[in-house]
N, C-alpha and C positions, 0 to 999 in steps of 0.2 A: 314569459309568463312570470307573474309576481308570486313569490312564495309568501304565504301568511303563516307566521309562527303561532303555535297554540298560546292561548291566554296564560299569562303568568311566566312565560319564558322571556328571555332577552335576546336582542339581536345586536351584533356589533356592526356599527356603521363606519366602516373603514374610510378614511380620508374625508370625514365630515369636517368642513372648514367653517369656523365661526370667527367673525372679525374680532380683532383685539379688544376694542372698546366693549363689545357685548360680552366677551369672555371675562373681562375685568369686572363688569357689573354683576354678572352671574356668580363669579367667585366671591365677591363682597357679600352678595345676598346669602349665599350658602353659608359663609362664615358667620354672618350675623344671626342666622337661624340655627346655627349649630347642626347643620346637615351636610350631606355630601353634594357635590356639584351634580353628580349623576341623578340623585334622588330629586333634587330641585328641578333639573331640566325635565325629567319625566313628569313631575307634577305640573309644571308649566305647560307642557305639550298636551297633557290630558285636559287641563282646564281650557286651553285654546280650542281643542276639538269639541268640548261640550258647548262652548260659546258659539262656535260655528254652527253646530247642530241647532241650537235655539234660534239663531238668526235665520237659518234656512227654513225653519218652521214658521217664520213670521213674527217671532218675538223680538223685542228690543231690550237692551240693557239700559236702565235708567237709575239715577241716584234716588235713594229713598226719600230724601227731603223734597226733591222735585215732584215725585209722585204724591207725597203728602200735600204739598202746596196746591197741586192741580185738583186733587180729589176734595179738598176742603172748599174749593170754589164752585163745585158742581153739586147739584141736589142729589139726594139718595135715589130718587126716582130715575133720574137720567143715568146714573151709574148702573142701577139694576137693569135698565133697558139695554144699555150698551153691553153689559155682560151677557145678557140673554141673546142678543144679536150675534155676539162673537161666538157663542156656542152653537148657534143654529146652522 
């Protein structure tokens, strides 16, 4: 049975192995952001979980410029109808 710790607590994952190159990159990122490796990894994992939840809900991640370019080529009427159909 899996134990789920209360929110706000931490869990020690003994023997969690991360390859050397990934560890080096994470260390560099943490240093450049003036934060701890632990804090950075927790942030990265939370962001990944949010992204997975969005994708499972049918959303996609897209670049702002791509969306802008697409919506500028489509009439307002078509966009409004598409939004209404998505919410139906």
